[in-house]
N, C-alpha and C positions, 0 to 999 in steps of 0.2 A: 366416271360418275360415282357419286357416293351411294352407299346403301341407305335404306330407310333409317337404320339405327344411327348411322353416322350423321345423317341430316338432323335427326332429333337431338343428337349430342351437340351438334353445332348450334342449333337453336337454343338449347338450354344454356350453352356457354354464353351466347349473346345476351340472353335474358339475365343470366347471373351477373354479367358485366353491368347492365343497366341497374339492377337491384343493388349491386355493390356500390355503384356511384351514388345513388340516392342515399344509401345508408352512410357512406363515408362523408358525403357533403353535409348531411345532418350532424354527424359527429363533429366535423370541422367547424360548422357554424355554431354549434353548441359550445364548443371549447372557446371560440372567439367571443361569443356572447358572455360566457362566464368570465372571461378576462376583462371585458368592458364593465361588467357588473361589479366586478371586484374593486373597481376604481383604480386599477393599475395602469390603464391606458389613457392617452391624451386625445384619442380620436373623438372629435366633436365634443370635447369636454366643456362643461359650463364654466366660464370665467366669473369671478366674483362680481356681484352687482355693484355698479357705481365705480368700477375700476378706472374708467376713462378719466373721470373728474377727480378722483380721490387724491388729496395732497399727500397723505401718508400711504404711499403705494405698498410699502413693505409690511404694513399691517394686514394687507390682503393677499400678499404673495410671499412665497418662501425664499426671500432674498438671501438668507443665511446658507441656503443650499448652493447658491452660485458664487458666494463670497465667504468661504470658510475662514473662520477667525474673527469675522466682524461681530461686534456686540450690539451695535445700534446703527440706525440709518436716519438720514435727514428726510425732510419732506421733498417733494418733487421740486427741482430747480431747473433753470435754464430753458432754452428753446433750441432744439427739441428737448423734452424733459429727461432728467436722470435724477438719481439720488446718490448722495455720498455715503460711503460705508466707513464706519469708525471702529477703532479698536477699543480695548478697555481703557478707562481714564487713567492718567498718570497721577503722581502724588499731588499735583496741583489741581487735579480734577479736570484737566483738559483731555478731550478725546482726540487721539491722533487720527488723521485721515489716512485710510488704507487704500481707497480706490472708489470705484463707481459701479452702480448697478443700473441697468436700463431695460425697458420693455421694448422689444423690437417694433411692435405696432405703433408705439409713440413716435417712431422715426420713419419707418418705411412700411408700406403694405404690399411689398413685392409678392405676387401670387406664385404658388407652386403649381403642380400639375392639375390639381383639383380646381384651380382658379381662385383659391383662397390662400391667405398667407399662413405660414407656420409661425404661431405665436411663441416667441422664445424669450426667456429671461436670461440676461447676459451679465457676467461680472468682469470688470476690467480693473487692473491695479493702477497705481499712480504712474507707472512707466509705460502703460499702454499695452500690457500683455493680458490675454484672456486667462481668467482664473476659474471660470465656471460657466456652464450653460444648462438650461433646463427647458425642454419643450413643454409648454403649458397646454397647447391645443393645436391640433392639425386636422385637416379634412382629407387626408390622403388614404383612400380605401386600401391601396396596395400596401400601406404600412400597418394596416389592421389585419389583413388576411393573407395577402400575397407575400409580404415581407414583414418580419417581426419588427415591432417598434424599436426594439433594442438595436436594430441596425442603424436607425437615425441617431440614437443616443451614442452609439460607438462612433458614428461619423463626427458628431459634435465634439467628442473627446479629443479629436485631432487638433482642435484649435487651442487647447490648453497649453500655455507656455509660449504660444506664438504671439507676435505683435501686430497691432493694427497697421503698422507701417510696412509689414511684410507683403510681398506680392504673392498672394495665395490663389491657386487655381486648381480646378478639378483635373486630375491626371498626374502624369509623372513629373517629378522635379526637373528643372532645367537650370542647373547652377550657373552656366555661362550667361543666361539671360536674367538671373536673379529671381527665378520663379521657384516657389516652394509648392510641391504637389500634394494634393489631398486624395486619398483613396475614395472612389465613388462607391455608391451602393448599387450592386448589380440589379438592374431592372428598374432603378428609380433615378435615372440620370437627371431628368428635369427637376425633380424634387431637390436633389443635392446642389444643383447649380443655383436654384433659387435661394436655398439656405445659405450658400456661400455668399451670395450677394447681400442677404439680410445681415449676416454676421459682420461683414466688412463695412457695409453702409452704416449700420448702427454704431459699431465701435469707433469708426473714423469721425462720425458726426459729433459724438460726445468728446472724443479726444481733441478735436479742434476747439471745442468750446472751452475746455479746461486748460488748454495750452500744451498738451502732450504733442500734438501735431500743429504745425503752423497753419494759420487760417488761409483759406483760399483767397488769393489775390486776384481781383478783377480790375480791369482798366477803368479809370475814372471816365465818366461820360463827357464827351465833348460835343456840344449841341450845335447844329446848324440852324441859325435863326434868320428870319426876314421881317419880323414884326407884323405880319399880316394876320388878321383874325381868322380863326378856323371854325367852321360850323360843326355840329355834332356828327354829321355824315362824313365830313373831312377827317375828323378825329378817328372815327371807326376805320375809315379807309387807310389811314396812316398807322393803324395798330396802337394808337394811344389810349383807346378805351375798348372795353370788351364786356360782353354779356355772359352771365352765368345763371342758368335757369334750371330749377329743380322742380319736378312734378311730384304730386302727392303719391302717385302710383310707384315712383322710384323708391319711396320709403315704405312701401307696403300698406299705404293708407287707401281709403276709398277714393274713387275717382272724383275729381273736382275740375270744373271748367277754369278755375283760377290756379295758377302755379302755387306750389308750396312756398316758394320764394323766388323772386327774380331780382338779381343784383346787376348793377352796372358798376364798373370799377376802372381805374386807369391811373395814368401818370400825372404827377403835379410837379415834376422837376424841370421839364423842358420849358423854357420861358414862353415860347409861343403857345404851347399847349396850355400851360397854367394860366396865362393871361386870357386866353379864349374862354376857359372854363370859369375862372374866378373874377375876371375883370382886372384892370391894371392895379386898382387900389387893393383888391383882395390878394393879388400876387405879392405886392409889396409887404402887406401885413404878414403873410405866410413866411416870406423870406426873413423878416425880422425875428421870427420865432425859431428859425432853424439855425443850429450851430454848424460849425464846419464838419463835413463828413456825414451829416444827416440828410435824409431824403423823405419826401412826402408822397402819399398816394391817397386817392379818395375811394370810398365805397358808398353806394346808395341803393336803397331798396325801392324799386319802381312798382312792384306788385307782390302779392302773397300775404300769407297770414303769419308767417314766422319772422321773428326778429333776428338779425345777424349778430346782434350784440351778445346774445346768449345769457345763460344764468350766471356764469362766472363774473360778469360785469357787476351784477347786483351783489354777489357775495364778497368779492375781493378785488374788484377792478380789473379782472382778466377777461378779455374778449375770447372766450373759448370756442366760439363757433367759426371764427375766421382766422386764417394765418396766411402769411406769404411764404412762398418757397422759391428758392433760386438755386439751381443745381442741387447739391446735397445739403444746403443750408435751409433752415426754417426760422421764421421770424414771427413771434407772437406779440400782442400789444396789451399794455396795461392802461389804467386810467390816465396816467401821465403822458401817454403817447397819443391821446385823443384830443382833437380839436373839432369845434363845431363847424359844420358846413350848412349854410343857410339857403344858398341858391346857386344855380349854375347860369352863366351868362351866354354860353354857346347857343347859337340859333338851332332850334330843333331838339334841344335836350329834353329828355323825358321828365314827367312829373314824378315826384318821389315823396314818400312818407317817413323815411328814416335815412339818415346820412351820417357820414363821418369823414374826417381827414385823419389818417394815421401817420405817425412819424416813425420811420425806420432808423434806429439809432446805431445799428451795427455797421461798422466801416466796410465789411465784406460785401455789402449790397451795392450794386451798381445798376442804375436804370438803363445803361447801354445794353445790358444783357437781358434775355427773356426771363420773366418771372411769372409766377402763377398765384392767383388767389384761390385758396382752398376753403370750401365750406364743409363743415362737419355735420352730417345728418344722422339721426337716430332711426335706423330701419327696423321695422317690425316684420318678422317672418309670419305670414298669414296662416301658414299651416300649423306652426307650433306656438306662436305667440311670443317667442323669444326676441330680444332686441339686440342689435349690434350696430356699431358705428361704421359709417361709410363716408368716404371723401368724394366730393365733387369739385372739379377745378376747371379753370380756363386760363389761357395764357395771354399776356401782354408782351409785345416786343416792338419797340419803336421802328418805324420804317427807315430804310437807308437814307431817305431824304432829310430826316430829322437829325442825323448824326454825321459829324465831320468824318469823312473817310468811309462812311457806310457802317453797317453792322460789324462788330468784331467777329473774328473767326472763333468758333467754339471747338474746344478740344474735349469732347465728352468720351467717357469710356465706352468701348464697344458693348453692345447688348450681349447678355449671356449667351444667346443662341449663336451670335457671330463668333464668340470666342470658342464655342464648341466646334463649329465648322472649321475654324482655322487650326485648332489643336489636333484635329483628327483628319486633316485634309487628305493624307495619303490613303488611309483606310476608306474614307468616303469615296475618293476617286476610283479606287479598285472596285468598290461595291457598285458604283455607277457603271463602270465598264462591264462588270459581270451581268448586270441587268440588261444593258444594251446588247451584249453578246448573245444572251439567251433569247432575247426578242428577235434578233436578226436570224439566228439559227432556226428558230421555230418558224419564222416567216418563210424560210427556204425549205420547209419540211418536205415539200413534194420532191425536191431534188434529192434529199437524203433518203426518203422512202423508196425512190426508184433505184437507188443503189443497193438497197437492202432486199432480202428475201425472207420468206417464212422460216427458213433454216439458218439464215445468217442475218441477224438484226443489228449487228454491231455498228454499221454506219449511222444508225439512229441511237442505239443504246449507248454507244461510246460518249456521245454528247449528253444524253440524258443522265447516265450514271455519274458523269463528271459534275453536272449541275446538282445532282443529289448530294454528292460528297461535299461540294462547296457550300451548298445550302445548310447541311448539317454542321460542318466544321466551322467554316468562316462566318456564315450568317447567323446560325443558331447559337452555338456555344461560344463563338468568338465575339461577334458584334452584338449578340443577344437581340437581334432584330426580328424576332418572331411576331408577325402581325397578330392581332387579337380582336375579338368581338367588342372588347371594351373600347377600342379605338373607333370602331364603327359607331357605337353609341355616343362617344364623346363628340365625334364629328357631326353626328345627327343633331345633337343638342346645340352644338356651336353654330351650325347652319341656321337653326331656328331661333336661337336666343341671343348669342353673342359670339361672333367669330373673332378669334384672336390668333393672328398669324404666328406670333412669337411662341405661343404654346406648342404648336405643331413643329415649328422649325427647331425647337430645342432638342429634338431627337432626330438628327439628320438621316440615320439609316431607316428608321420607320417612315420618315417623310418621303424619302426617295422610293422606298418600297411601295408606298401607297400610290405614288404617281405611276409606277410600273403596273400595279394591280388594276387601277382604274382604266388605264389605257388598254391593257391587254384583255381585260374582261369584256370591254365593248368591241374589241377587234376580233378576239378568238373565243371568248367564253372564259369561265373560271379555271378551266383545265390546265392552262399554262402555269398559273401560280400554284394551284392545288396539286397538280401532278408533277411539276418539275422543281418549283422553288420554295414551297412551304417547308420549313425545317422539320416540323413534326411529321408532316405527311411523308416527306422523303425518308425520315428515320423509320417510320412505320413500314413503308414498302421495302426499304432496304433489309429490314429484319425478315420480312416475308421471303425475299429472294435468297438471302443467306440461309434461312432455315430450309428452303427447298434444296439447296446445294449440299447441306450436311446431313441429309437423310430423312428429313421430316416431310418430304413431298407427298408421300402416300397418305398423310393425314391432313393435307392442305386442300382447301376447296372453298366453295361459296355457300351461303345460305340458300335454301330452296327459293326459286324465283317468286313464289307466292308470298313468302315471308319478307324477301327483299323489297318487293313492291309495297309492302305495308310499312316496314321499318324505315324506309328512306324518308318518310314524311316526319319522323321524329325530330330530325334536325331543324326543320322549319318550325315545328312547335316550340322547340327550345329557343330559337331566334326570336319569334314573335313574343314569347313569354318574357324574355329579357328586355326586349324593346318596350313592352307594356310596363314592366316594373320600373324601368328607367325613367318613365314619364312621371312617376310618383316619388321615386327615390333612386338617384344615381348611385349612391353608396351601396344600397341593397343589391342593385343590379350588378355592380362590380363584384360583390361577394358571391352572388349566384353564378357569375361568369367563371367561377372555379370549375364549372363543367368542362372548361378547357384545361387540358393538362400542360399547356405551354409554359406557364409560369413556373411550375414545379420542375419541368424538364430542363428549361434553358435559363430562365432568369434567376431563379433562386437555387435550384439544385435539390434533389431528393433528400440529401443528407441534412439540409437546412430547414426542412419542413416537418410539420407534425405528421405522424405515421399514416393517418388516413389519406393524405394527399399523395404521399409516396406510394402507398399500396394501390391507389386508384391508377396512377401512371403505370405501375407494374402490371396491373390487370389488363390495361389497354394494350401495352406493348407485348404482353404475353399472348393475348388473343391475336395480335398481328402476326405471330409466327404461323398461325394456321388459317386465318382469314385475311384476305388482302384488304388492307386499309379499313378495318371495321369502324374506327372512329370517324374517318373522313366521310364514309358512306351513310352513317346512321345517326351520329350525334352532333357533329361539328356545327355550331351556330354561325361561325364565320363562313364556312362553306355554303350554308343556306343563304346568308346575306349576299354572297357573290353569285350564287346560282340564279337569283331572280333577275338581275340585269343581263345575265348570260342568255336569257330568252331572246335578247335583241342583238346578240353578237353579229358582226358584219360578215365574218368569214367562218364557215363551218368545215367539217371534214367531208370528204367526197363520198358519194354513194352512186351506185348504178342500178338500173332497173332490176337486174337479176338478183340484187340483194334482198328482194322481197320473198324469194323462195330459197335462197342459199343461207344456211345457218353457220357458215364457217367463222365469220367475224364475231357473231353473237356468242358462240361457244368459247372463243378465246378472249372475250372482253372481261378484263379484271374488274371493272367498275359496274358491270351489268347494265350498261347504258344503251344497249341495242335491243330493241324489242323484236317480237315475232315477225313483224313486217319489214325488218331490216333497217328501221329508222333509228337515228341516234338522238338521244335526249341530251342536249348540250348542257343542261343543268346538272346532270350526273356524270358526264364524260370527264375523265381526268387526263385525257390526251396522251395515252401511252403510245399511240400511233400504230398499234398492231394492225388495225383495220386498214390504215393507209398503206402499210407495207403489202398486205394482201391485195389491195386494190389494183396494183400494177405488177403483181407477181404471177407470171405466166404459168408457173408450176404450182403455186400455193392456192391461188384463187380458183375455186371449182369451175365457174363459168369460163374463165380464161383458159384453164387447163383443158377443158373440153374443146374449146375452139382451137387451141394450139394443136391438139391431137388430130382434129379433123383436117386442119391445114396440112399437117405432116402426112396424113394418110392420102390426101388428094393431091399432094405435090404442090401446094400453093405456097406463095411467098409468106414468110413469117414477118409481118410488118411491125414497126414500133407500136407501142400502146399509146393511144391518144389521151387527151385530157378527160374524155368521157369514160375512161377505164376499159375501153375495148380496143382490139387491134384496128389500126387504120384500114378501112375497107377499100382496097384497090380493086379487088374482084367483087362481083356481086355476092352479097352474103345472104344466107337463108333467113327467112323471117324468124323473128323472136317467137319463142313458145307463147301460144295464145294466152295461157293461164298467167304466165309471168307478165306479159304485156298488159293484160287487163287488171293486174293486181295493183296495190297501192304504190305510189311513187316514193321510194325511200330517200330521194334527194330533198324532200321537204319533211320537217318533223311531223306535220299533219297534212291532211288533204288541202289542196288549193281552194281558196274561197274568195274570188275576186268580187268586191262589192259592185252591184249592178250600176249604181249611180256614178261610179268612177271608171267605168269601162272605157269610155272614149274621152275622158277629161285630159286636158293638156294645159300647160302654162299656168296663168293666174287662176284659171278656173280650178285646176287641180290643187293648187295651194290653198284656195279658199275652201274647197271640199275637205282637204286634209285638216285644216284648222277646225272646221265644223265638226268633223268626226271626233276629234280629240275633246272638244268642249261640249258636244251635244250627244249624250249617250242613248237617247230615245230613238225608236224606230217606228215609223208610221204603221207598218204592217203589224207589229206586235201590239199596237195600241188596241186593236179590235179584239184580240184574243186574250189580252191580259190587262184589261182596263183598270182593275183595282191596283195592280202593281204600278202601273204608269202614273195614276193619280197620286198614289202615295209618294212616288218619286218626285213629282212636281212639288208636292207639299214640302218634302224634305229639302229639295233644291232651294225653295224660297226661304225656308228656315235657315239653311246653311249660309245663304247669301246675306240674310239679316244678321247672322252671327258675325260674319266678317265685317259688316258695317258697324255693328256694336263694338267689335274689337278695335276697329279703326278710330272710333270716337273715345276709346279708353274705358268703355263700360263693360267689357267682357275680358276675363282673365285668359292668360295663355293656355292654361290647362283646359278651360272650357272650349275654346276655339279648336284645340286639338281634338277634343272629344267629338265636337260637331263634325269636323273634317273627316275623322275616322268613320263616323256613322255614315256620312255621305259616300265615302269610298266603298264601304261594304255594300251599300245599296247599288252603287254604280256597277260593281262586279255582277250583281244579280241581273240588273236590267240589260247590261251588255250581253250577258250569256243568253238572255231571252230574245234579244232583237238584233244585236250587232256582234255576233259571235265570230269575230275574226281579229287577227293581229298581223302585223307586218313582220316578214322574215328578212333579215339582212339589212343593208343600208337603208336609211329612211327615204332616200330619193328614188328608190326602186319600188315598183308596184307588185312585190311578191307577197300577196296576202294569202293567209292560210287560216283554217278553222282553229279557233282557240280552245285549248283545254281549260279546265278550271284553274290550273296552276299558271297557264299562260296569261289568263285574264287577271288573276291576282297580281302577277308580276307587272303586267302592263299598267293597271290602274294604280297599284301601290307606288310604282316608280314615277308615273306621270303626276299623280296628286302630291307626291312628296316635293317634286320640283315646283309645281304651282304654289303649294303651300309655303315653301321656303321663300319664293319671290314675294308673295303677299305678306308674309311675316316681316321680311326685311324692309319692304316698302312701308308697312304700317308703323314699325318701330322707328324708322327714320323720320316719320312725321309726328312722332310722339305718342302714338297709340299703344294699346295693350297694357293691361294691368300686370303686376309682377306675379 
């Protein structure tokens, strides 16, 4: 045991760590803010007003920085747009063409990890080689704080001198396959994969336009005709017409019962389709106006206040609101590509107040392949008032029945996340095997702990230390797959607002790790991940173990229990603080998530970060030499996020009745998760399994040792130890000590509390009562004693229900409904603690009810309402509700 002085020293050390973090974080954020203020960064930088429509793009952007030597630039040309770069004029005054400059978002809006594109200016010479790049704007917080922006700039420099015809991939070069490798940015894999796609897509699109690369060849459409007229419903079923509907809320505008714009569009190339839409005479007139290799499509507005023709039509005959896309090609329309469309002949066709027939004059277009109509909208950020352009599109692809031989086979490039999985297949497979092996070993923990004793823990520790070593070396420093609270926040926002599978699949190690975490948290609690597989947690405890072996053991120990019980709540405060901030600003939340030392330790490296971050890691790891896992127990917001669902883990660690009077396990518990009554708090337990080893150790467990000695003294058979932790009783056993028998049951985290109304319930009645319990928090008995609280709750419930109805009709914003739902959840915690103070322990189909602590109820209500809220959010958004 520590002396009073040592305890005070430990406490001061802990407090100094907290103070140091707050100071260092402030310094780091201040430095970052200074960087942004200086104008040197591209994080959420403001692009010039009117850039999207400006003809003279290079008057607004630094084109000379991406095309050194160019003296002048043309207006925007082509579709997708680009500008020509010219050298100094010759003696005749002619400006020689040097190459081309393009803005990436004119061509592709491929999102990076933030869900927004990295806006890049790109220079390309006449031979198709990259000569310059400049990141104008990005929304990647990791490139602001976690990783310097210079890392992205250095990544882009790898393209200089390479050709758009090269097969460029993230990873090592494979000359035998013709692949040129690009070095990734450690800790920003998704960002660089997206950026590689942006660079190649943009460069190749312009290169095909100007003849550097051959155009994409698509088979000419061969139509299957029968001369029968088709109704509007038939045309929709056959994929010949499609609807594109944009709501005002999607553009940040006030709710309206009418759509911002509702477009119908489709094919006018198939004879049966075109005849059904235009009539035989109209079809003949259209055919007379089309030249060989030209195709026609129609667009009409059936509802809405906005015109699809756009302002460009008035200024210069360019329809800048709509364009066609097919594969990597984009097709825009000028006034000469426009024909009047006066009426539609198909039965059931909608009424319209604006219409057009557009002619596609590019020979690479083929109506046999899928194509999209894209509508360009100007979105207003309701929080800041800034505007940005967003694309909305829908696809037309003629049904097999309309094409001879059916639809052509598409040979599209694999998605970026697919390429990542293929390129690292061996490492990913080994990682998956590691996760499965750890799960299986832990599931068989009782067999391992029976082989171990208090003096020989190697049957358990051999596996555990191996897991630590692999977690630190292979997972942490090798694959850089350290899970983070930022992923929890990202998943939370994606679940509520917009789920994108490709975003999470782009980092296969993290994706697989989270499958492992989610499954094991609900099976065993957070301890398997936190105690065995977390790279930073493993590094922290490994340092503690090594320090004890090299002579520092006499200075090692725990904080006093009274301070531990107070400080363990800090991590929950950090988690809820980050979650709250993320609802207002995800970028700020990711900056504050630097409370995690993971990025500095594994993803970037101490030597590549500003000194405050490196010092913070050193302070934490230095404290780990004397206090077992201080960060895990007191600060880690990821641990707090995983601790809450651990309340409902299915399988816990075993306890016996004698544990309520024996302190052997509690004294040796490194995570201080065992209380005075011998109960284990699975939210704090890190699954070292020392208590499980003692559970069946006939010499180490005091109750078992006492019983073993009695049997030896009386000449009784030493029987095996049963599942209940006692010797199998062949002979009659003396009664248990009355004080022990009457004490609390350590096998449950809290006292049993079977609800009276469920005592004899079975079958459907039990399911109905279970559902009622989850949805109805009030208790009739509590109503008499706490009438005011109950009435306030009914009022809040009605208000929250009305809020959901308003959200469903598009009259309430996402942030408002989240606020209402949070308020209701706080009240539900209070009302359940007053009248229904119980939660279920173990699998949901079992009736193991117990008294709920405040943290139990917070965990239960928070997790339950998160799931209910997510279901409601997804349902309402799918029906077109919710403001942006």
